[in-house]
Backbone as ProteinMPNN parsed JSONL, in Angstrom:
{"seq_chain_A": "MSKFTVISFPTCPFVQRAIIALKEKKADFDVVYIDLGNKPDWFLAISPLGKVPVLKVERPGKPDAAVFESAVIVEYLEETAGGVALHPSDPLERAQHRAWVEVGSQVLMDLWRIQMATAEEDLAGARTNLSAKLGRIEAELGDGPYFGGKSFSVVDATFAPALRQIGVLNDVGGAGLLDGFPKVAAWAKALAERPSVRESVPDDYADLFLAPLKERGSLILGGA", "coords_chain_A": {"N_chain_A": [[42.302, 206.579, 273.728], [39.795, 208.379, 271.854], [38.187, 211.317, 272.723], [35.254, 212.834, 272.338], [33.209, 215.97, 271.53], [30.36, 217.373, 270.673], [29.368, 219.943, 269.042], [26.723, 222.268, 269.14], [23.294, 222.656, 268.478], [20.24, 223.259, 270.198], [17.608, 222.178, 268.602], [18.666, 221.251, 266.187], [18.06, 219.096, 263.763], [20.021, 217.447, 262.485], [22.267, 217.517, 264.044], [20.825, 215.703, 266.345], [21.425, 213.236, 264.64], [24.036, 212.705, 264.909], [24.264, 212.542, 267.818], [22.389, 210.572, 268.491], [23.936, 208.48, 267.166], [26.309, 208.559, 268.271], [25.139, 207.482, 270.963], [24.32, 205.09, 270.5], [26.797, 203.924, 269.896], [27.9, 204.081, 272.272], [29.707, 205.944, 272.984], [31.989, 207.981, 275.053], [31.224, 211.028, 275.232], [30.668, 214.907, 275.4], [28.311, 217.5, 275.099], [28.158, 220.607, 273.447], [26.487, 223.709, 273.643], [25.656, 226.114, 271.271], [24.867, 229.801, 270.173], [23.187, 230.151, 267.371], [22.712, 232.478, 265.961], [24.595, 234.132, 266.947], [27.364, 233.171, 266.027], [30.176, 231.86, 267.751], [33.595, 232.95, 267.497], [35.502, 230.799, 267.69], [34.051, 228.675, 267.133], [33.708, 229.176, 264.217], [35.992, 228.871, 263.462], [36.524, 226.236, 263.186], [34.405, 225.272, 262.082], [33.902, 225.454, 258.582], [31.279, 225.581, 257.073], [30.056, 227.122, 258.81], [28.019, 225.756, 260.346], [26.241, 223.415, 262.386], [25.97, 219.635, 262.924], [29.262, 219.837, 264.646], [31.727, 217.833, 265.369], [34.226, 217.639, 267.604], [37.196, 216.24, 268.266], [39.187, 214.808, 270.495], [42.503, 213.488, 270.959], [44.491, 211.463, 272.631], [47.95, 212.739, 272.857], [47.93, 213.838, 270.616], [47.018, 216.782, 268.295], [43.873, 218.308, 268.907], [41.177, 217.883, 266.794], [38.689, 218.714, 264.266], [35.586, 217.505, 262.926], [33.138, 217.644, 260.455], [29.557, 218.152, 259.115], [26.702, 216.124, 259.206], [26.427, 213.404, 258.076], [28.838, 212.733, 257.724], [30.324, 212.893, 259.879], [28.68, 210.34, 261.266], [29.67, 208.542, 259.846], [32.32, 208.617, 260.128], [32.193, 207.883, 263.138], [31.277, 205.253, 262.854], [33.273, 204.064, 261.545], [35.393, 204.148, 263.565], [34.534, 204.43, 266.276], [33.792, 201.835, 267.543], [32.26, 199.491, 269.267], [28.393, 198.624, 268.661], [27.607, 197.867, 265.271], [26.266, 200.219, 262.706], [25.81, 199.747, 259.968], [24.939, 197.896, 257.641], [26.243, 194.686, 256.88], [26.63, 193.606, 254.469], [27.9, 194.531, 251.173], [26.347, 195.989, 249.389], [23.85, 196.178, 250.515], [24.498, 197.965, 252.226], [25.356, 200.172, 250.85], [22.939, 200.889, 249.994], [21.445, 201.634, 252.154], [23.094, 204.01, 252.535], [22.224, 205.556, 250.425], [19.664, 205.862, 251.131], [19.752, 207.544, 253.283], [20.306, 210.147, 252.191], [17.656, 210.584, 251.221], [16.494, 210.808, 253.429], [17.568, 213.27, 254.444], [16.393, 214.88, 252.323], [13.992, 214.833, 253.031], [13.906, 216.198, 255.564], [14.107, 218.608, 254.608], [11.525, 219.106, 253.044], [9.812, 219.107, 255.517], [10.892, 221.446, 256.691], [9.968, 223.084, 254.634], [7.153, 222.999, 255.132], [6.807, 223.858, 257.66], [7.861, 226.584, 257.37], [5.816, 227.506, 255.742], [3.268, 230.019, 255.263], [1.449, 230.727, 253.588], [-1.265, 229.035, 251.861], [-1.136, 227.648, 249.404], [1.655, 227.191, 249.422], [2.081, 225.296, 251.562], [0.453, 223.217, 250.977], [1.867, 222.51, 248.76], [4.238, 221.643, 249.941], [3.618, 219.652, 251.493], [2.755, 217.92, 249.924], [4.92, 216.945, 248.158], [6.507, 215.825, 250.473], [4.623, 213.608, 251.103], [4.901, 212.092, 248.89], [7.311, 211.168, 249.212], [7.053, 209.705, 251.678], [5.323, 207.778, 250.931], [7.363, 206.339, 249.114], [9.242, 205.56, 251.018], [6.989, 203.941, 252.9], [6.693, 202.129, 250.88], [8.959, 200.668, 251.13], [9.389, 199.773, 253.718], [9.789, 196.953, 255.649], [9.066, 194.288, 257.995], [9.522, 195.444, 260.315], [10.971, 196.064, 263.457], [12.491, 198.432, 262.476], [14.108, 200.28, 260.015], [15.702, 198.406, 258.371], [14.729, 195.868, 259.384], [15.107, 194.031, 262.288], [17.534, 195.254, 263.192], [18.828, 198.27, 264.369], [19.928, 201.016, 262.599], [22.127, 203.232, 260.356], [20.035, 204.099, 258.951], [17.792, 204.639, 260.436], [19.053, 206.176, 262.385], [19.108, 208.55, 260.957], [16.502, 209.087, 260.131], [14.933, 209.413, 262.588], [15.212, 212.001, 263.811], [13.493, 213.623, 262.227], [11.13, 212.245, 262.109], [10.814, 212.574, 264.444], [9.905, 215.477, 264.42], [7.827, 215.438, 262.896], [6.121, 213.96, 264.619], [5.664, 215.734, 266.853], [4.596, 217.933, 265.433], [2.164, 216.717, 264.623], [0.729, 215.869, 267.077], [0.574, 218.46, 268.604], [-0.423, 220.37, 266.365], [-2.378, 218.746, 265.173], [-1.552, 217.603, 262.381], [-1.75, 215.52, 260.732], [0.511, 214.194, 259.122], [1.342, 211.401, 258.681], [-0.959, 210.249, 258.17], [-2.203, 207.536, 256.184], [0.074, 206.286, 256.16], [0.78, 203.31, 257.5], [3.011, 201.671, 257.987], [5.362, 203.673, 258.009], [4.423, 205.001, 260.514], [4.24, 203.164, 262.397], [7.009, 202.538, 262.35], [7.927, 205.136, 263.191], [6.97, 205.198, 265.896], [8.408, 203.087, 266.969], [11.187, 204.087, 266.962], [10.672, 206.441, 268.411], [10.711, 205.241, 270.991], [13.128, 204.338, 271.534], [16.181, 204.401, 273.533], [18.408, 205.893, 272.703], [17.438, 207.478, 270.872], [15.238, 209.093, 272.414], [17.129, 210.652, 274.273], [18.462, 212.34, 272.593], [17.857, 214.619, 272.528], [17.107, 217.738, 274.423], [14.967, 217.861, 277.311], [13.027, 219.649, 277.165], [12.56, 219.735, 274.446], [10.246, 219.836, 272.628], [8.825, 222.186, 273.074], [10.825, 224.141, 272.559], [11.303, 223.638, 269.889], [8.587, 224.406, 268.678], [8.368, 227.025, 269.579], [9.474, 228.998, 267.353], [7.881, 228.108, 265.721], [5.49, 229.318, 266.168], [5.874, 231.768, 266.615], [6.446, 232.835, 263.945], [3.945, 232.408, 262.909], [3.279, 230.197, 261.677], [1.368, 228.078, 259.246], [0.946, 225.306, 259.444], [0.72, 225.068, 262.03], [-2.049, 226.06, 262.31], [-1.839, 228.856, 261.885], [-0.956, 229.987, 264.368]], "CA_chain_A": [[40.893, 206.497, 273.196], [39.692, 209.469, 271.732], [37.134, 212.075, 273.73], [34.466, 213.716, 271.816], [32.416, 216.79, 271.985], [29.41, 217.514, 269.895], [28.942, 221.594, 268.931], [25.039, 221.735, 269.007], [22.1, 223.574, 268.552], [19.22, 222.183, 270.617], [16.699, 221.784, 267.998], [18.93, 220.754, 265.123], [17.832, 217.534, 263.596], [21.364, 216.982, 262.058], [22.786, 217.299, 265.412], [20.443, 214.664, 266.765], [21.668, 212.227, 264.054], [25.027, 212.539, 265.495], [24.218, 212.08, 268.938], [22.086, 209.015, 268.639], [25.244, 207.289, 266.754], [27.506, 208.222, 269.436], [24.768, 207.014, 272.057], [24.365, 203.84, 270.091], [28.391, 203.432, 270.194], [28.105, 204.172, 273.818], [30.846, 206.68, 273.35], [32.151, 209.044, 275.751], [31.169, 212.353, 274.571], [30.046, 216.237, 276.133], [27.355, 218.34, 274.26], [28.32, 222.317, 273.767], [25.55, 224.325, 272.66], [26.107, 227.511, 270.834], [23.915, 230.525, 269.31], [23.428, 230.27, 265.795], [22.403, 233.914, 265.753], [25.704, 235.017, 267.305], [28.14, 232.29, 266.387], [31.344, 232.295, 268.373], [34.601, 232.822, 266.804], [36.298, 229.536, 267.648], [33.224, 227.822, 266.494], [33.803, 229.673, 262.794], [37.345, 228.597, 262.938], [36.356, 224.891, 262.954], [33.289, 224.918, 261.021], [33.927, 225.977, 257.34], [30.31, 226.266, 256.501], [29.38, 227.561, 260.022], [26.936, 224.905, 260.662], [26.193, 222.533, 263.471], [27.104, 219.812, 264.052], [30.629, 219.469, 264.726], [32.386, 216.79, 266.356], [35.53, 217.849, 268.131], [37.654, 215.053, 268.287], [40.497, 215.064, 271.133], [43.034, 212.18, 270.838], [45.901, 211.664, 273.279], [49.146, 212.832, 272.281], [47.939, 214.456, 268.883], [46.544, 217.974, 268.253], [42.531, 218.33, 268.697], [40.618, 217.902, 265.439], [37.08, 218.68, 264.071], [34.68, 216.916, 261.758], [31.797, 218.527, 260.254], [28.791, 217.258, 258.464], [26.472, 215.097, 260.048], [26.591, 212.355, 257.615], [30.443, 212.345, 257.545], [30.465, 212.274, 261.356], [28.1, 209.325, 261.626], [30.386, 207.541, 259.003], [33.506, 208.305, 260.852], [32.0, 207.082, 264.181], [31.293, 203.857, 262.537], [34.684, 203.364, 261.283], [36.414, 204.404, 264.757], [34.132, 204.477, 267.646], [33.747, 200.617, 267.914], [30.559, 199.368, 269.662], [27.528, 198.016, 267.479], [27.688, 198.326, 263.654], [25.233, 200.638, 262.259], [25.743, 199.798, 258.66], [24.732, 196.347, 257.331], [27.855, 193.855, 256.519], [26.929, 193.207, 252.964], [28.066, 195.878, 250.694], [24.99, 196.32, 248.608], [22.831, 196.58, 251.642], [25.175, 199.42, 253.05], [25.235, 201.421, 249.592], [21.391, 201.173, 249.791], [21.276, 202.329, 253.13], [23.751, 205.166, 252.326], [21.3, 206.214, 249.72], [18.684, 206.467, 251.995], [20.298, 208.671, 254.199], [20.106, 211.258, 251.515], [16.223, 210.679, 251.115], [16.057, 211.443, 254.805], [18.115, 214.792, 254.224], [15.473, 215.599, 251.798], [12.385, 214.747, 254.032], [14.065, 217.268, 256.63], [13.811, 220.103, 253.406], [10.265, 219.188, 253.162], [9.476, 219.508, 256.655], [11.281, 222.876, 256.822], [9.16, 223.983, 253.791], [6.115, 222.682, 255.645], [6.929, 224.615, 258.818], [8.01, 227.988, 257.223], [4.694, 228.05, 254.88], [2.416, 230.876, 255.744], [0.365, 230.693, 252.47], [-1.837, 227.781, 251.549], [-0.086, 226.89, 248.358], [3.256, 226.788, 249.901], [1.769, 224.302, 252.516], [0.105, 222.209, 250.026], [3.164, 221.839, 247.722], [5.157, 221.04, 250.875], [2.736, 218.367, 252.129], [2.556, 216.852, 248.387], [6.307, 216.578, 248.347], [6.581, 215.094, 251.679], [3.709, 212.49, 251.2], [5.408, 211.279, 247.902], [8.52, 210.645, 249.869], [6.688, 208.965, 252.727], [4.941, 206.922, 250.143], [8.264, 205.575, 248.682], [9.465, 204.844, 252.319], [6.248, 202.876, 253.219], [6.534, 200.653, 250.017], [10.424, 199.985, 251.198], [9.562, 199.151, 254.932], [9.267, 195.656, 255.801], [8.147, 193.952, 259.168], [10.267, 196.287, 261.285], [10.496, 197.463, 264.028], [13.442, 199.474, 262.158], [14.267, 200.285, 258.464], [16.52, 197.279, 257.66], [14.277, 194.721, 260.226], [15.395, 194.009, 263.46], [18.879, 195.827, 263.747], [18.93, 199.645, 264.239], [20.779, 201.463, 261.489], [22.482, 204.781, 260.487], [19.079, 204.961, 258.232], [16.951, 204.992, 261.565], [19.365, 207.54, 263.106], [18.873, 209.629, 260.182], [14.985, 209.452, 260.158], [14.635, 209.535, 264.082], [14.898, 213.422, 263.996], [12.487, 214.127, 260.958], [9.748, 211.707, 262.696], [10.128, 213.324, 265.6], [9.479, 216.518, 264.256], [6.368, 215.107, 262.649], [5.363, 213.678, 265.546], [5.145, 217.055, 267.221], [3.189, 218.697, 264.612], [0.64, 215.78, 264.41], [0.231, 216.156, 268.185], [-0.078, 220.141, 268.478], [-1.57, 220.804, 265.429], [-3.458, 217.924, 263.951], [-1.25, 217.845, 260.98], [-1.826, 214.156, 259.94], [1.508, 214.259, 258.015], [1.466, 209.961, 258.542], [-1.951, 209.601, 257.536], [-2.213, 206.637, 255.293], [1.259, 205.527, 256.183], [0.644, 202.825, 258.82], [4.328, 201.331, 258.246], [5.924, 204.822, 258.897], [3.932, 205.377, 261.645], [4.806, 202.168, 263.33], [8.572, 202.762, 262.591], [8.203, 206.347, 264.028], [6.731, 204.791, 267.191], [9.505, 202.339, 267.492], [12.03, 204.909, 267.013], [10.519, 207.313, 269.409], [10.811, 204.643, 272.221], [14.419, 203.926, 271.718], [16.799, 205.347, 274.312], [19.212, 206.553, 272.026], [16.558, 208.54, 270.318], [14.787, 210.017, 273.21], [18.143, 211.29, 274.915], [19.185, 212.969, 271.598], [17.459, 215.96, 272.36], [16.66, 218.248, 275.872], [13.597, 217.683, 277.903], [12.006, 220.738, 276.491], [12.512, 219.848, 272.906], [8.782, 220.241, 272.036], [8.511, 223.912, 273.459], [11.813, 224.747, 271.784], [10.874, 223.542, 268.491], [7.537, 224.992, 268.416], [8.138, 228.435, 269.626], [9.71, 229.922, 266.488], [7.226, 228.474, 264.386], [4.416, 230.076, 266.392], [6.012, 233.064, 266.373], [5.897, 232.908, 262.8], [2.679, 232.12, 262.456], [3.362, 228.722, 260.749], [0.29, 227.677, 258.867], [0.723, 224.057, 259.949], [-0.015, 225.093, 263.349], [-3.204, 227.074, 262.182], [-1.211, 230.136, 262.166], [-1.014, 230.486, 265.83]], "C_chain_A": [[40.439, 207.921, 273.11], [38.238, 209.998, 272.512], [36.395, 212.695, 272.488], [33.452, 214.713, 272.202], [31.799, 217.44, 270.824], [29.168, 219.119, 270.117], [27.736, 221.417, 268.29], [24.167, 223.042, 268.976], [20.714, 222.75, 269.137], [18.008, 221.306, 269.886], [17.095, 220.927, 266.636], [18.896, 219.342, 264.871], [19.211, 216.928, 263.339], [22.302, 216.71, 262.991], [22.682, 215.947, 266.186], [20.931, 213.395, 266.098], [22.995, 211.741, 264.685], [25.203, 211.959, 267.052], [23.557, 210.84, 269.244], [23.139, 208.133, 268.188], [26.077, 207.22, 267.75], [26.663, 207.434, 270.634], [24.857, 205.68, 271.551], [25.605, 203.159, 270.145], [28.487, 203.339, 271.421], [29.559, 204.562, 274.14], [30.912, 207.872, 274.447], [32.024, 210.301, 275.235], [30.374, 213.69, 275.693], [29.344, 216.73, 274.488], [27.678, 219.851, 274.631], [27.16, 223.046, 272.869], [25.959, 225.805, 272.52], [24.721, 228.254, 270.302], [24.012, 230.682, 267.969], [23.481, 231.449, 265.426], [23.956, 234.521, 266.186], [26.889, 233.748, 267.343], [29.676, 232.415, 266.692], [32.788, 232.029, 267.524], [35.618, 231.601, 266.492], [35.165, 228.581, 267.065], [33.314, 227.952, 264.766], [35.053, 228.978, 262.356], [37.645, 227.201, 262.706], [35.197, 224.269, 262.277], [33.414, 225.648, 259.649], [32.857, 226.445, 256.738], [29.399, 226.95, 257.723], [28.072, 227.062, 260.332], [27.085, 223.865, 261.6], [25.694, 221.145, 262.509], [28.228, 219.783, 263.895], [31.254, 218.772, 265.629], [33.735, 217.024, 266.676], [36.247, 216.546, 268.558], [39.418, 215.326, 269.186], [41.348, 213.58, 271.459], [44.464, 212.28, 271.481], [47.082, 211.67, 272.481], [49.174, 213.435, 270.889], [47.306, 215.638, 269.166], [44.706, 217.448, 268.037], [41.981, 218.339, 267.315], [39.21, 218.026, 265.087], [36.992, 217.75, 262.65], [33.402, 217.466, 261.438], [30.929, 217.806, 259.112], [27.988, 216.204, 259.188], [26.716, 213.706, 259.378], [28.103, 211.685, 257.749], [30.649, 211.91, 259.071], [29.771, 211.014, 261.704], [29.082, 208.248, 260.969], [31.918, 207.642, 259.864], [33.523, 207.498, 262.219], [31.941, 205.377, 263.874], [32.338, 203.437, 262.192], [35.626, 203.63, 262.446], [35.927, 204.029, 266.12], [34.116, 203.004, 268.282], [32.507, 200.462, 268.327], [29.486, 198.638, 268.424], [27.519, 198.584, 266.367], [26.377, 198.962, 263.397], [24.794, 200.548, 260.951], [25.457, 198.346, 258.439], [26.1, 195.888, 256.904], [27.802, 193.691, 254.879], [27.027, 194.755, 252.375], [26.767, 196.637, 249.758], [23.913, 197.017, 249.418], [23.299, 198.095, 252.066], [25.253, 200.54, 252.199], [23.947, 201.719, 249.701], [20.9, 202.19, 250.935], [21.905, 203.804, 253.194], [22.923, 206.322, 251.358], [20.012, 206.753, 250.024], [18.872, 207.148, 252.995], [20.003, 209.875, 253.614], [18.661, 211.518, 251.299], [15.857, 211.398, 252.315], [16.406, 212.857, 254.915], [16.879, 215.377, 253.38], [14.176, 215.7, 252.459], [12.481, 215.966, 254.843], [13.788, 218.588, 255.498], [12.522, 220.055, 253.48], [9.553, 219.493, 254.347], [9.532, 220.991, 256.807], [10.516, 223.759, 255.938], [7.802, 223.98, 254.63], [6.004, 223.954, 256.8], [7.162, 226.317, 258.452], [6.575, 228.438, 256.236], [3.83, 229.067, 255.88], [1.322, 231.225, 254.778], [-0.05, 229.283, 252.35], [-1.223, 226.981, 250.34], [1.051, 226.679, 248.612], [2.975, 225.622, 250.384], [1.428, 223.177, 251.729], [0.875, 221.63, 249.313], [3.96, 221.028, 248.536], [4.909, 219.918, 251.256], [3.002, 217.25, 250.803], [3.87, 216.083, 248.436], [6.665, 215.302, 249.295], [5.74, 213.502, 251.258], [4.254, 211.747, 249.929], [6.759, 210.457, 248.515], [8.392, 209.504, 250.9], [6.07, 207.742, 251.933], [6.029, 205.661, 249.809], [8.896, 204.711, 249.864], [8.317, 203.808, 253.002], [6.266, 201.7, 252.345], [8.039, 199.926, 250.428], [10.287, 199.3, 252.599], [9.147, 197.733, 254.911], [8.542, 195.364, 257.253], [8.429, 194.626, 260.4], [10.955, 195.472, 262.371], [11.406, 198.456, 263.254], [13.645, 199.24, 260.72], [14.746, 199.065, 257.893], [15.685, 195.865, 258.584], [14.699, 194.825, 261.714], [16.658, 195.112, 264.153], [18.652, 197.501, 263.434], [20.041, 199.945, 263.395], [21.082, 202.941, 261.439], [21.02, 205.391, 259.697], [18.175, 205.378, 259.261], [17.612, 206.016, 262.336], [19.398, 208.668, 262.099], [17.738, 210.073, 260.323], [14.55, 209.798, 261.345], [14.191, 211.2, 263.984], [13.678, 213.903, 263.087], [11.127, 213.293, 261.553], [9.454, 212.325, 263.877], [9.628, 214.69, 265.612], [7.955, 216.196, 263.917], [5.572, 214.615, 263.6], [4.884, 214.817, 266.523], [4.117, 217.88, 266.619], [1.908, 218.08, 264.569], [0.306, 215.865, 265.899], [-0.331, 217.56, 268.601], [-0.704, 220.352, 267.627], [-2.19, 220.275, 264.776], [-2.932, 217.416, 263.001], [-1.54, 216.578, 260.521], [-0.923, 213.827, 258.84], [1.546, 212.558, 258.008], [0.351, 209.369, 258.211], [-2.018, 208.579, 256.3], [-0.748, 205.95, 255.011], [1.488, 204.463, 257.148], [2.124, 202.292, 258.959], [5.147, 202.425, 258.902], [5.836, 205.175, 260.082], [4.444, 204.346, 262.766], [6.373, 202.321, 263.548], [8.99, 204.139, 263.337], [8.026, 205.846, 265.522], [8.013, 203.883, 267.959], [10.481, 203.121, 267.824], [12.182, 205.844, 268.304], [10.651, 206.749, 271.072], [12.165, 204.122, 272.33], [15.5, 204.774, 272.711], [17.457, 206.487, 273.642], [18.505, 207.775, 271.386], [16.14, 209.61, 270.989], [15.563, 211.002, 274.069], [18.951, 211.903, 273.884], [19.031, 214.48, 271.666], [16.932, 216.65, 273.822], [15.072, 217.916, 276.073], [12.593, 218.494, 277.293], [12.142, 220.809, 275.013], [11.167, 220.424, 272.297], [8.594, 221.713, 272.023], [9.684, 224.74, 272.554], [11.825, 224.855, 270.402], [9.831, 224.437, 267.951], [7.683, 226.456, 268.665], [8.503, 229.321, 268.471], [8.825, 229.748, 265.468], [5.912, 229.327, 264.982], [4.477, 231.462, 266.404], [5.996, 233.776, 265.09], [4.936, 233.215, 262.228], [2.424, 231.004, 261.524], [1.843, 228.26, 260.489], [-0.22, 226.241, 259.325], [0.23, 223.944, 261.544], [-1.337, 225.792, 263.513], [-2.952, 228.417, 262.223], [-1.338, 230.867, 263.309], [0.025, 231.278, 266.127]], "O_chain_A": [[40.608, 208.673, 274.069], [37.348, 209.211, 272.834], [37.139, 213.068, 271.581], [32.766, 214.427, 273.184], [32.512, 218.025, 270.009], [28.82, 219.544, 271.219], [27.524, 220.742, 267.282], [24.427, 224.168, 269.402], [20.246, 221.764, 268.567], [17.541, 220.231, 270.264], [16.321, 220.165, 266.057], [19.507, 218.5, 265.531], [19.53, 215.923, 263.975], [23.107, 215.789, 262.854], [23.604, 215.234, 266.583], [20.924, 212.395, 266.816], [23.129, 210.553, 264.979], [26.051, 211.142, 267.411], [23.997, 210.08, 270.106], [23.286, 207.056, 268.766], [26.576, 206.176, 268.168], [27.365, 206.718, 271.348], [25.578, 204.965, 272.247], [25.635, 201.955, 270.398], [29.223, 202.441, 271.832], [30.356, 204.071, 274.94], [29.944, 208.606, 274.647], [33.051, 210.658, 274.658], [29.634, 213.379, 276.625], [29.664, 216.478, 273.326], [27.539, 220.312, 275.764], [27.015, 222.932, 271.652], [26.455, 226.52, 273.391], [23.695, 227.625, 270.042], [24.917, 231.341, 267.458], [24.276, 231.704, 264.521], [24.342, 235.495, 265.54], [27.315, 233.346, 268.426], [30.385, 233.047, 265.909], [32.992, 230.95, 266.968], [36.303, 231.421, 265.485], [35.605, 227.606, 266.455], [33.033, 226.98, 264.065], [35.238, 228.564, 261.212], [38.695, 226.836, 262.178], [35.046, 223.084, 261.982], [32.834, 226.732, 259.718], [32.939, 227.42, 255.991], [28.215, 227.25, 257.569], [27.116, 227.805, 260.556], [28.205, 223.356, 261.62], [25.099, 221.384, 261.458], [28.488, 219.672, 262.697], [31.293, 219.205, 266.781], [34.521, 216.518, 265.875], [35.61, 215.818, 269.319], [40.438, 215.82, 268.707], [40.833, 212.691, 272.138], [45.388, 212.962, 271.039], [47.302, 210.85, 271.589], [50.166, 213.523, 270.166], [46.933, 215.728, 270.336], [44.314, 216.547, 267.295], [42.66, 219.082, 266.606], [38.47, 217.302, 265.752], [37.793, 217.431, 261.771], [32.626, 217.72, 262.359], [31.439, 217.022, 258.312], [28.64, 215.362, 259.805], [27.205, 212.835, 260.097], [28.411, 210.497, 257.845], [31.058, 210.801, 259.415], [30.357, 210.455, 262.631], [29.261, 207.169, 261.533], [32.511, 206.602, 260.153], [34.409, 206.702, 262.532], [32.465, 204.494, 264.554], [32.544, 202.262, 262.494], [36.785, 203.275, 262.232], [36.619, 203.465, 266.968], [34.403, 202.909, 269.476], [31.615, 201.178, 267.872], [29.951, 198.184, 267.379], [27.428, 199.811, 266.325], [25.368, 198.379, 263.794], [23.725, 201.039, 260.589], [25.893, 197.604, 259.319], [26.986, 196.689, 256.607], [28.808, 193.659, 254.171], [26.518, 195.785, 252.817], [26.538, 197.843, 249.672], [23.285, 198.042, 249.153], [22.595, 199.098, 252.185], [25.23, 201.698, 252.615], [23.675, 202.903, 249.504], [20.216, 203.202, 250.785], [21.328, 204.697, 253.813], [22.956, 207.547, 251.48], [19.401, 207.684, 249.5], [17.879, 207.351, 253.694], [19.472, 210.738, 254.313], [18.357, 212.705, 251.18], [15.103, 212.371, 252.337], [15.611, 213.632, 255.445], [16.375, 216.408, 253.826], [13.423, 216.668, 252.349], [11.53, 216.74, 254.951], [13.131, 219.539, 255.92], [12.07, 221.048, 254.052], [8.573, 220.221, 254.188], [8.545, 221.701, 257.003], [10.331, 224.942, 256.221], [7.329, 225.103, 254.806], [5.169, 224.854, 256.716], [6.69, 227.19, 259.181], [6.335, 229.63, 256.043], [3.76, 228.888, 257.096], [0.378, 231.938, 255.117], [0.717, 228.385, 252.696], [-0.887, 225.799, 250.41], [1.603, 225.824, 247.92], [3.511, 224.682, 249.798], [2.124, 222.165, 251.814], [0.804, 220.421, 249.095], [4.388, 219.938, 248.157], [5.807, 219.089, 251.408], [3.358, 216.073, 250.842], [3.96, 214.881, 248.685], [6.994, 214.163, 248.963], [6.356, 212.441, 251.16], [3.975, 210.549, 249.973], [7.066, 209.297, 248.241], [9.215, 208.603, 251.062], [6.378, 206.636, 252.376], [5.835, 204.47, 250.05], [9.063, 203.493, 249.797], [8.767, 202.858, 253.643], [5.988, 200.56, 252.716], [8.262, 198.764, 250.088], [10.976, 198.296, 252.778], [8.215, 197.363, 254.196], [7.603, 196.059, 257.642], [7.747, 194.469, 261.413], [11.433, 194.356, 262.168], [10.976, 199.597, 263.427], [13.398, 198.143, 260.219], [14.174, 198.661, 256.88], [16.187, 194.768, 258.34], [14.539, 195.923, 262.247], [16.668, 195.605, 265.281], [18.326, 197.884, 262.311], [21.047, 199.236, 263.416], [20.553, 203.774, 262.174], [20.733, 206.588, 259.676], [17.684, 206.495, 259.098], [16.893, 206.781, 262.977], [19.753, 209.77, 262.519], [17.584, 211.261, 260.607], [13.632, 210.617, 261.294], [13.022, 211.573, 264.07], [12.925, 214.728, 263.606], [10.045, 213.854, 261.376], [8.345, 212.598, 264.336], [9.011, 215.13, 266.582], [7.019, 216.64, 264.583], [4.355, 214.778, 263.513], [3.729, 214.78, 266.949], [3.102, 218.37, 267.116], [0.82, 218.653, 264.498], [-0.92, 215.981, 265.918], [-1.513, 217.748, 268.887], [-1.867, 220.615, 267.933], [-2.714, 220.807, 263.798], [-3.662, 216.598, 262.442], [-1.574, 216.735, 259.301], [-1.318, 213.304, 257.798], [1.937, 212.285, 256.873], [0.347, 208.166, 257.947], [-1.801, 209.17, 255.242], [-0.434, 205.29, 254.021], [2.533, 204.64, 257.773], [2.582, 202.44, 260.092], [5.591, 202.309, 260.044], [6.771, 205.594, 260.764], [4.961, 204.691, 263.829], [6.919, 202.25, 264.649], [10.055, 204.299, 263.935], [8.927, 206.091, 266.325], [8.425, 203.974, 269.115], [10.843, 203.028, 268.997], [13.175, 206.041, 269.004], [10.685, 207.458, 272.078], [12.37, 203.398, 273.305], [15.528, 205.983, 272.482], [17.235, 207.68, 273.848], [18.986, 208.908, 271.406], [16.36, 210.772, 270.648], [15.016, 211.988, 274.563], [20.144, 212.053, 274.149], [19.726, 215.342, 271.127], [16.195, 215.866, 274.421], [14.215, 217.764, 275.203], [11.48, 218.09, 276.957], [11.867, 221.839, 274.397], [11.144, 221.401, 271.549], [8.239, 222.338, 271.023], [9.447, 225.796, 271.967], [12.219, 225.83, 269.764], [10.031, 225.142, 266.962], [7.062, 227.176, 267.884], [7.942, 230.417, 268.453], [8.675, 230.54, 264.538], [5.317, 230.023, 264.159], [3.534, 232.24, 266.264], [5.668, 234.956, 264.965], [4.816, 234.012, 261.298], [1.481, 230.945, 260.735], [1.121, 228.076, 261.468], [-1.399, 225.964, 259.543], [-0.412, 223.048, 262.091], [-1.755, 226.102, 264.628], [-3.847, 229.174, 262.6], [-1.707, 232.038, 263.388], [0.13, 231.761, 267.254]]}, "name": "protein", "num_of_chains": 1, "seq": "MSKFTVISFPTCPFVQRAIIALKEKKADFDVVYIDLGNKPDWFLAISPLGKVPVLKVERPGKPDAAVFESAVIVEYLEETAGGVALHPSDPLERAQHRAWVEVGSQVLMDLWRIQMATAEEDLAGARTNLSAKLGRIEAELGDGPYFGGKSFSVVDATFAPALRQIGVLNDVGGAGLLDGFPKVAAWAKALAERPSVRESVPDDYADLFLAPLKERGSLILGGA"}
């Protein structure tokens, strides 16, 4: 059986996707944190793009291997790690879920622009883009509690880190990013309560996430 190690940065949402999938699969894994401002040579040797996450795979009797890019890591785990399935069995539903994973990545980019904004026009534009996507998600969601209904899926693992960020920004800065999206808000609450999601970040995640935004004077926090 393979042993996994996730090369990580404590607040990276893409890392969280991989960890959530590993926890859902009940896989044996470790987490190694690195400083992205001073990336070690051994990490650069296995990460062609110099990004986290990287999944180090130790296989009995074979050389260690590395898988990079969060979406690819999650697909690899779905194919090899056993445990509960994170994709629907129907091919069309599976393809649709994979497409919504890309929407999740774009939501994270909108959130990054919101967090980086120090001018009102930049913040307004980023909020508008995010709201447009949240409106499409609101229309797609059913009775829940998860994206596809009662079963937790790769789409849930993808959106959970973004919805966590939104929750912190709403709680601390009164951002109101889910105002007008009751189904998305209910989905966010269900994900926040799931053990694999809760345990995918350090206990001091909120402080670690907010610290650089406060230092930057991020407008979403009132320029604090």
